[in-house]
C-alpha positions as CSV (number, residue, x, y, z in Angstrom):
1,M,1.6,10.8,3.9
2,V,3.4,8.1,5.5
3,W,3.3,4.9,4.8
4,T,5.1,1.8,6.5
5,L,5.2,-1.8,5.6
6,E,3.2,-2.5,8.7
7,L,0.7,0.1,7.9
8,A,0.9,-1.2,4.1
9,S,-0.5,-4.9,5.2
10,Y,-3.8,-3.3,6.1
11,L,-4.5,-3.3,2.1
12,D,-3.2,-6.6,1.9
13,D,-6.8,-8.1,1.1
14,A,-8.1,-5.2,-0.4
15,P,-10.2,-5.6,-2.9
16,W,-8.1,-4.5,-6.3
17,P,-9.2,-2.8,-7.9
18,A,-10.4,-0.1,-5.7
19,N,-11.1,4.0,-5.6
20,K,-10.3,5.4,-2.4
21,I,-14.1,4.9,-1.0
22,E,-14.2,1.8,-1.3
23,L,-10.2,1.6,0.2
24,L,-11.7,3.8,3.6
25,D,-14.4,1.4,3.4
26,Y,-12.8,-1.4,3.4
27,A,-10.1,-0.2,5.9
28,T,-12.6,0.8,7.7
29,R,-14.4,-2.2,8.4
30,S,-10.8,-4.6,8.7
31,G,-9.9,-2.5,12.0
32,A,-7.0,-0.5,10.5
33,Q,-4.5,1.9,12.4
34,K,-5.8,5.5,12.2
35,E,-2.8,5.8,10.5
36,V,-3.7,3.6,7.3
37,I,-7.3,5.7,7.5
38,N,-5.3,8.9,7.7
39,N,-3.4,8.1,4.3
40,L,-6.2,7.0,2.3
41,L,-8.0,10.0,3.7
42,D,-4.7,12.4,1.8
43,L,-5.6,10.1,-1.4
44,E,-6.4,12.3,-4.8
45,D,-10.5,11.6,-5.1
46,T,-10.2,10.5,-8.2
47,D,-12.3,8.4,-10.9
48,E,-10.1,5.4,-12.0
49,P,-9.5,2.8,-9.1
50,Y,-6.3,2.4,-7.8
51,E,-5.1,-1.5,-9.3
52,S,-2.9,-1.5,-5.8
53,I,-0.4,0.0,-3.7
54,E,2.4,0.4,-5.6
55,E,0.3,3.3,-7.6
56,I,-0.7,4.3,-3.6
57,W,2.5,4.1,-2.4
58,L,5.7,4.6,-5.1
59,D,8.0,3.5,-3.0
60,Y,7.1,0.1,-1.7
61,P,9.6,-2.5,-1.4
62,T,9.4,-5.7,-4.0
63,D,11.0,-8.3,-3.5
64,E,13.9,-6.9,-5.9
65,D,14.7,-4.9,-3.2
66,F,15.0,-8.1,-1.2
67,F,17.3,-9.3,-3.6
68,Y,20.5,-10.5,-2.7
69,D,23.2,-11.2,-6.2
70,E,25.4,-14.0,-4.8
71,E,27.3,-13.9,-8.1
72,N,28.0,-10.3,-7.4
73,K,29.1,-10.9,-3.3
74,D,32.7,-9.9,-2.0
75,F,34.0,-11.6,0.9
């Protein structure tokens, strides 16, 4: 399973929390790329819904990943 920001963006408006079937249905209806569908098919079948993209893509970049600390900059 390989995620990119572009692929994950197809799930931005998904109906979170959602289980695998709901996410597949949403991705199909919204015209997501084949890679998104394939990634979702690779998810575990669980009874518990996924709360967000962070539970699917553990390395999903957050705002903190792009934070620039001006106090510690070196010139």
